[in-house]
VOPAGU-2260 file (C-alpha; in pm, 1 decimal, decimal comma):
REM VOPAGU-2260
SITE   aa  ch    i         X         Y         Z
SITE  MET   A    0     815,5   -3129,0   -3406,7
SITE  ARG   A    1     887,0   -2754,7   -3408,6
SITE  ARG   A    2     545,7   -2688,3   -3563,9
SITE  GLN   A    3     380,1   -2892,0   -3286,4
SITE  VAL   A    4     566,7   -2694,1   -3018,9
SITE  LEU   A    5     456,3   -2367,5   -3179,1
SITE  GLN   A    6      96,6   -2490,5   -3199,4
SITE  ASN   A    7     105,0   -2593,5   -2833,4
SITE  HIS   A    8     251,2   -2256,1   -2737,5
SITE  GLY   A    9     -18,0   -2080,5   -2937,2
SITE  ALA   A   10    -285,2   -2284,2   -2761,1
SITE  GLU   A   11    -136,7   -2193,6   -2422,6
SITE  ILE   A   12    -146,1   -1823,2   -2509,6
SITE  GLU   A   13    -506,6   -1856,3   -2630,6
SITE  ASN   A   14    -608,0   -2041,7   -2313,1
SITE  GLU   A   15    -434,8   -1780,2   -2100,7
SITE  GLY   A   16    -625,8   -1508,6   -2285,4
SITE  VAL   A   17    -954,3   -1689,8   -2219,2
SITE  ARG   A   18    -866,5   -1725,8   -1848,4
SITE  ASP   A   19    -777,9   -1356,7   -1824,4
SITE  LYS   A   20   -1109,6   -1263,0   -1986,7
SITE  LEU   A   21   -1305,8   -1487,6   -1749,9
SITE  ASN   A   22   -1117,5   -1351,3   -1448,1
SITE  LEU   A   23   -1185,1    -994,0   -1560,4
SITE  GLU   A   24   -1554,8   -1069,9   -1602,1
SITE  ARG   A   25   -1561,5   -1210,4   -1248,2
SITE  MET   A   26   -1378,0    -905,4   -1106,8
SITE  LEU   A   27   -1652,9    -685,6   -1252,5
SITE  ASP   A   28   -1953,3    -906,5   -1173,9
SITE  SER   A   29   -2182,6    -747,8    -913,8
SITE  ASP   A   30   -2307,7   -1075,8    -769,0
SITE  TYR   A   31   -1955,0   -1205,3    -724,5
SITE  LYS   A   32   -1853,1    -876,0    -562,3
SITE  LYS   A   33   -2136,2    -900,8    -312,3
SITE  GLU   A   34   -2045,2   -1258,3    -219,1
SITE  ARG   A   35   -1686,8   -1149,7    -147,7
SITE  LEU   A   36   -1800,8    -843,9      46,9
SITE  LYS   A   37   -2030,4   -1043,4     274,3
SITE  GLN   A   38   -1735,1   -1211,9     446,3
SITE  ILE   A   39   -1542,8    -887,7     507,1
SITE  ARG   A   40   -1511,0    -758,8     863,8
SITE  CYS   A   41   -1259,7    -480,7     800,7
SITE  PHE   A   42   -1175,0    -262,4     499,6
SITE  VAL   A   43    -809,3    -158,0     481,5
SITE  LEU   A   44    -819,9     170,6     293,9
SITE  ASP   A   45    -537,7     326,9     100,5
SITE  MET   A   46    -548,2     706,7     111,6
SITE  ASP   A   47    -384,9     887,3    -183,8
SITE  GLY   A   48    -598,5     812,4    -488,8
SITE  THR   A   49    -857,2     613,7    -290,4
SITE  ILE   A   50   -1027,5     837,8     -34,2
SITE  TYR   A   51    -881,2    1165,8    -159,7
SITE  LEU   A   52    -646,7    1308,8    -420,8
SITE  GLY   A   53    -393,3    1560,2    -296,3
SITE  ASP   A   54    -584,1    1780,9     -53,2
SITE  LYS   A   55    -929,1    1713,9    -201,0
SITE  LEU   A   56   -1151,1    1454,9     -33,6
SITE  PHE   A   57   -1362,7    1256,8    -277,6
SITE  ASP   A   58   -1732,5    1341,4    -233,3
SITE  PHE   A   59   -1824,4     974,8    -190,3
SITE  THR   A   60   -1578,5     899,7      92,5
SITE  PRO   A   61   -1796,4    1008,4     390,5
SITE  ASP   A   62   -2092,6     803,5     261,3
SITE  PHE   A   63   -1869,1     498,5     227,0
SITE  LEU   A   64   -1735,2     526,8     582,4
SITE  ASP   A   65   -2086,3     576,1     723,5
SITE  THR   A   66   -2218,2     278,5     525,7
SITE  VAL   A   67   -1939,2      49,2     645,9
SITE  LYS   A   68   -2029,9     131,5    1006,8
SITE  SER   A   69   -2405,2      97,2     947,8
SITE  CYS   A   70   -2345,2    -249,9     802,2
SITE  GLY   A   71   -2167,4    -361,7    1119,2
SITE  LYS   A   72   -1825,0    -366,9     955,5
SITE  ASP   A   73   -1506,9    -174,6    1033,2
SITE  PHE   A   74   -1236,1      16,6     847,5
SITE  ILE   A   75    -881,3     133,9     901,5
SITE  PHE   A   76    -657,4     354,0     693,4
SITE  PHE   A   77    -316,6     235,4     580,3
SITE  THR   A   78     -84,7     451,9     375,2
SITE  ASN   A   79     258,5     376,1     235,0
SITE  ASN   A   80     341,1     746,9     227,6
SITE  SER   A   81     636,2     773,3     466,6
SITE  SER   A   82     687,5    1146,9     413,6
SITE  LYS   A   83     438,9    1206,0     696,1
SITE  ASN   A   84     346,5    1026,9    1018,0
SITE  ALA   A   85      15,5     904,9    1159,5
SITE  LYS   A   86     -37,8    1225,0    1358,6
SITE  ALA   A   87      -5,2    1437,0    1044,7
SITE  TYR   A   88    -251,0    1215,1     857,6
SITE  LEU   A   89    -503,1    1232,3    1139,9
SITE  GLU   A   90    -480,1    1612,2    1121,6
SITE  LYS   A   91    -523,2    1603,8     744,4
SITE  LEU   A   92    -832,4    1385,2     775,9
SITE  LYS   A   93    -970,7    1613,9    1046,9
SITE  LYS   A   94    -939,8    1913,7     813,8
SITE  MET   A   95   -1137,6    1715,5     557,2
SITE  GLY   A   96   -1412,1    1643,1     810,4
SITE  ILE   A   97   -1308,9    1282,0     881,2
SITE  PHE   A   98   -1268,7    1227,9    1256,0
SITE  VAL   A   99   -1116,5     894,5    1357,5
SITE  SER   A  100    -919,0     764,8    1656,0
SITE  ALA   A  101    -543,0     707,8    1636,2
SITE  ASP   A  102    -583,7     328,4    1618,7
SITE  LYS   A  103    -759,3     369,9    1281,9
SITE  MET   A  104    -451,5     526,8    1120,3
SITE  LEU   A  105    -175,6     282,7    1025,4
SITE  ILE   A  106     129,7     375,0     820,1
SITE  SER   A  107     432,6     204,7     669,3
SITE  ASN   A  108     654,2     386,3     924,3
SITE  HIS   A  109     503,7     169,6    1198,7
SITE  VAL   A  110     582,8    -153,6    1015,5
SITE  ILE   A  111     953,0     -87,2     961,9
SITE  ILE   A  112     999,8      49,7    1314,6
SITE  LYS   A  113     841,8    -264,8    1461,4
SITE  HIS   A  114    1075,7    -480,6    1252,2
SITE  ILE   A  115    1387,8    -287,7    1353,1
SITE  LYS   A  116    1301,0    -299,1    1723,4
SITE  GLU   A  117    1240,6    -674,4    1706,2
SITE  ASN   A  118    1531,5    -768,5    1479,2
SITE  TYR   A  119    1794,4    -499,4    1541,6
SITE  PRO   A  120    1747,6    -418,2    1912,4
SITE  GLY   A  121    1965,7    -132,1    2030,6
SITE  LYS   A  122    2090,0     -50,6    1678,1
SITE  SER   A  123    2105,7     306,7    1548,4
SITE  ALA   A  124    1970,6     423,3    1211,0
SITE  TYR   A  125    2060,7     683,0     952,8
SITE  VAL   A  126    1717,3     789,3     828,6
SITE  VAL   A  127    1689,6     939,8     482,0
SITE  GLY   A  128    1350,1    1094,4     540,2
SITE  THR   A  129    1146,2    1394,0     640,8
SITE  PRO   A  130    1149,3    1542,8     992,7
SITE  LEU   A  131     815,0    1364,3    1056,2
SITE  LEU   A  132     965,0    1023,3     974,8
SITE  GLU   A  133    1264,6    1102,4    1195,4
SITE  GLU   A  134    1024,3    1200,0    1474,5
SITE  ASP   A  135     854,5     858,5    1453,5
SITE  PHE   A  136    1192,2     689,9    1496,9
SITE  ARG   A  137    1286,8     908,9    1794,3
SITE  LEU   A  138     953,6     850,4    1966,9
SITE  SER   A  139     996,9     474,5    1919,3
SITE  GLY   A  140    1330,9     483,0    2101,1
SITE  ILE   A  141    1550,7     410,7    1797,0
SITE  ARG   A  142    1866,0     624,5    1809,3
SITE  LEU   A  143    1931,0     837,1    1501,5
SITE  ALA   A  144    2292,1     858,8    1384,3
SITE  LYS   A  145    2501,4     953,0    1081,5
SITE  GLU   A  146    2855,7     827,6    1008,3
SITE  ASP   A  147    2840,4     563,6    1283,8
SITE  ALA   A  148    2485,9     437,9    1208,6
SITE  ASP   A  149    2422,8      62,7    1217,9
SITE  LEU   A  150    2143,8      73,8     957,2
SITE  VAL   A  151    2031,1     290,2     667,0
SITE  VAL   A  152    1656,8     357,7     642,8
SITE  LEU   A  153    1520,1     508,6     323,2
SITE  GLY   A  154    1180,8     678,5     329,3
SITE  PHE   A  155     979,7     899,7      93,4
SITE  ASP   A  156    1197,4    1202,9     153,9
SITE  THR   A  157    1047,7    1526,3      21,5
SITE  THR   A  158    1343,9    1702,8     190,4
SITE  LEU   A  159    1601,8    1492,7       4,8
SITE  THR   A  160    1946,0    1650,0     -50,4
SITE  TYR   A  161    2258,2    1535,7    -230,3
SITE  GLU   A  162    2440,6    1524,4     102,1
SITE  LYS   A  163    2185,3    1274,0     237,5
SITE  LEU   A  164    2231,7    1050,9     -67,2
SITE  VAL   A  165    2611,2    1058,3     -34,2
SITE  MET   A  166    2591,5     964,0     334,6
SITE  ALA   A  167    2346,6     680,5     264,7
SITE  CYS   A  168    2552,7     539,9     -22,8
SITE  ASN   A  169    2874,3     553,5     178,4
SITE  LEU   A  170    2713,9     362,1     464,7
SITE  VAL   A  171    2565,9     101,8     229,5
SITE  ARG   A  172    2903,6      50,8      59,3
SITE  SER   A  173    3057,4      -6,4     401,3
SITE  GLY   A  174    2818,9    -297,4     452,7
SITE  LYS   A  175    2537,9    -140,6     655,8
SITE  PRO   A  176    2192,7    -297,5     590,5
SITE  LEU   A  177    1961,7     -87,5     369,6
SITE  LEU   A  178    1591,1     -93,1     462,0
SITE  GLY   A  179    1322,4      84,8     261,0
SITE  VAL   A  180     999,9     206,6     420,3
SITE  ASN   A  181     781,8     179,3     106,8
SITE  PRO   A  182     845,3      66,6    -252,9
SITE  ASP   A  183     620,0     317,9    -434,8
SITE  PHE   A  184     786,0     472,3    -739,3
SITE  ASN   A  185     546,4     768,7    -753,4
SITE  CYS   A  186     309,0     949,7    -520,5
SITE  PRO   A  187     -17,4    1072,0    -680,8
SITE  VAL   A  188     -92,2    1442,8    -642,4
SITE  GLU   A  189    -365,5    1660,9    -789,2
SITE  ASN   A  190    -163,1    1758,9   -1097,4
SITE  GLY   A  191       6,2    1424,4   -1162,7
SITE  PHE   A  192     278,2    1232,3    -978,2
SITE  ILE   A  193     598,2    1302,8    -785,9
SITE  PRO   A  194     892,1    1062,2    -724,8
SITE  ASP   A  195     843,3     842,4    -418,0
SITE  CYS   A  196    1064,5     613,4    -208,5
SITE  GLY   A  197    1099,6     343,7    -475,4
SITE  SER   A  198    1248,0     595,5    -719,0
SITE  MET   A  199    1495,7     712,0    -456,3
SITE  ALA   A  200    1588,6     349,2    -387,1
SITE  ALA   A  201    1657,8     303,4    -759,1
SITE  LEU   A  202    1906,6     589,4    -741,4
SITE  ILE   A  203    2089,2     432,4    -445,6
SITE  ARG   A  204    2084,5      93,3    -618,1
SITE  ALA   A  205    2238,3     246,3    -931,6
SITE  SER   A  206    2521,3     386,6    -721,0
SITE  THR   A  207    2582,5      95,7    -480,8
SITE  GLY   A  208    2429,8    -210,6    -645,2
SITE  VAL   A  209    2221,1    -271,2    -331,0
SITE  THR   A  210    1841,7    -301,8    -329,5
SITE  PRO   A  211    1666,8    -239,9       4,2
SITE  GLU   A  212    1422,4    -472,9     172,5
SITE  PHE   A  213    1089,3    -287,5     176,9
SITE  PHE   A  214     835,6    -293,8     460,1
SITE  GLY   A  215     525,4    -111,4     339,7
SITE  LYS   A  216     267,9    -256,2     103,9
SITE  PRO   A  217     297,2    -515,5     -52,7
SITE  SER   A  218     536,8    -680,3     194,5
SITE  ARG   A  219     416,6    -967,2     411,8
SITE  HIS   A  220     541,1    -757,2     704,3
SITE  THR   A  221     254,5    -515,5     636,6
SITE  LEU   A  222     -17,8    -778,4     602,2
SITE  ASP   A  223      89,5    -943,1     929,1
SITE  TYR   A  224      90,9    -601,8    1097,9
SITE  ILE   A  225    -262,4    -529,6     973,8
SITE  LEU   A  226    -395,7    -866,6    1088,1
SITE  GLU   A  227    -242,2    -812,5    1431,9
SITE  LYS   A  228    -392,5    -464,7    1467,4
SITE  THR   A  229    -740,0    -557,7    1340,2
SITE  ASP   A  230    -759,1    -901,0    1505,5
SITE  CYS   A  231    -895,4   -1035,0    1175,7
SITE  LYS   A  232    -826,9   -1345,0     972,9
SITE  GLU   A  233    -694,7   -1300,9     618,4
SITE  GLU   A  234   -1030,0   -1385,5     461,4
SITE  GLU   A  235   -1204,5   -1118,6     673,6
SITE  VAL   A  236    -993,0    -832,6     535,2
SITE  ALA   A  237   -1042,9    -633,0     214,9
SITE  VAL   A  238    -752,0    -422,5      92,6
SITE  VAL   A  239    -884,4    -127,2    -109,1
SITE  GLY   A  240    -651,7      85,4    -319,6
SITE  ASP   A  241    -568,0     242,9    -653,1
SITE  ARG   A  242    -226,9      86,9    -713,3
SITE  ILE   A  243    -172,0    -271,5    -827,1
SITE  TYR   A  244     191,3    -326,4    -730,9
SITE  THR   A  245     136,8    -214,0    -370,7
SITE  ASP   A  246    -230,0    -225,1    -261,2
SITE  ILE   A  247    -343,8    -517,6    -476,3
SITE  ALA   A  248     -17,4    -710,5    -448,5
SITE  LEU   A  249     -49,7    -700,5     -67,6
SITE  ALA   A  250    -346,6    -938,2     -85,1
SITE  TYR   A  251    -242,6   -1131,6    -396,8
SITE  GLN   A  252    -213,7   -1507,5    -341,0
SITE  THR   A  253    -348,2   -1474,4      13,8
SITE  LYS   A  254    -701,0   -1530,0     146,9
SITE  ALA   A  255    -756,1   -1153,2     173,8
SITE  THR   A  256    -977,9    -973,9     -78,2
SITE  SER   A  257    -823,1    -701,5    -291,4
SITE  ILE   A  258   -1036,1    -427,1    -445,7
SITE  LEU   A  259    -888,3    -203,4    -714,8
SITE  VAL   A  260   -1052,9     138,8    -740,6
SITE  LEU   A  261   -1003,4     346,6   -1054,0
SITE  THR   A  262    -978,5     688,3    -888,7
SITE  GLY   A  263    -599,1     713,7    -869,2
SITE  GLU   A  264    -299,1     570,1   -1048,9
SITE  CYS   A  265    -434,4     260,8   -1228,4
SITE  SER   A  266    -681,9     206,3   -1510,2
SITE  MET   A  267    -842,8    -110,1   -1646,3
SITE  GLU   A  268    -562,1    -138,8   -1902,9
SITE  ASP   A  269    -305,0    -175,5   -1623,4
SITE  ILE   A  270    -457,2    -499,9   -1493,7
SITE  SER   A  271    -319,3    -711,5   -1778,2
SITE  LYS   A  272      26,9    -555,3   -1737,6
SITE  ASN   A  273      72,1    -673,4   -1378,1
SITE  ALA   A  274     126,8   -1022,2   -1236,8
SITE  ALA   A  275     -77,4    -940,3    -926,4
SITE  LYS   A  276    -447,5    -932,5   -1006,7
SITE  PRO   A  277    -728,4    -777,0    -801,3
SITE  CYS   A  278   -1013,8    -990,2    -674,4
SITE  LEU   A  279   -1260,1    -713,0    -755,1
SITE  VAL   A  280   -1254,2    -393,1    -961,3
SITE  CYS   A  281   -1475,8     -98,4    -867,5
SITE  GLY   A  282   -1497,8     245,8   -1018,8
SITE  SER   A  283   -1465,4     407,1    -676,7
SITE  LEU   A  284   -1566,9     368,7    -313,5
SITE  ALA   A  285   -1913,5     481,4    -426,1
SITE  GLU   A  286   -1966,4     147,1    -600,3
SITE  ILE   A  287   -1865,3     -44,6    -287,4
SITE  THR   A  288   -2113,0     169,0     -89,6
SITE  ARG   A  289   -2392,6      72,3    -329,2
SITE  LEU   A  290   -2304,8    -296,6    -307,2
SITE  LEU   A  291   -2294,4    -290,9      73,2
SITE  LEU   A  292   -2636,2    -126,6      86,1
SITE  GLU   A  293   -2775,7    -386,3    -154,2
SITE  ILE   A  294   -2639,7    -664,2      70,2
SITE  LYS   A  295   -2792,6    -494,7     376,0
SITE  ASN   A  296   -3133,6    -458,5     208,0
SITE  GLU   A  297   -3133,9    -822,0      93,9
SITE  LYS   A  298   -3121,8    -951,1     453,1
């Protein structure tokens, strides 16, 4: 009996390996990629590791954006990086020669602010974040507070101090809800990675035992926000990014298409290590550009 169970288990593992291989072949198949791309109305583009790295724009990014428009499709940017706000990102893009309107720049800050205004009306927040994140909260009408705050909001705080952590942990221990802007453990930079909001949340969890609810990618809050802003159906959206547990997981088990690009954090080896799988894998935005042009020329 035990031998039969082991044989069955071995067969399951072998079948799973075959399925993974077939799925990987499909993710890389050009014809399959083009069929998925034909139904896309809007590309939701990650930023760090996808269109640029650090302060360096990838050479292929402008061609991709121009090709999307020439094919009658649209794009928006969405970043989980809550250390800045949309205005700062628009300025950064402008310096790189990318000029887009404010409605093209979405950020995880917007998602959590919308949720707080709808679900905690009139409540104040202690924001563990940069001055730019705090500015977004002020402009939205959410009152910032400290010892008497109703909520604790944790962002990617590049101005983090020990005093901020103590205040946040004390509030959480007193029963105040803990909300996280984005779950990223690391932020890619030109010379490697730096700790992001998810790593800071792990520190607070170690001290208090409380894990925040996150609102950036891959939360359903973010996908719903994107669909509302783009006026698209799930199947008309392609989420493009370099990170599996945020960008790819956002579209996983939905009708949206996820496209993993290999210009940032993840490599091909990382696909098998994650439960969330991309629909498509492309070397960079340059490959998507080529595929879109092939689709256009086939008409």
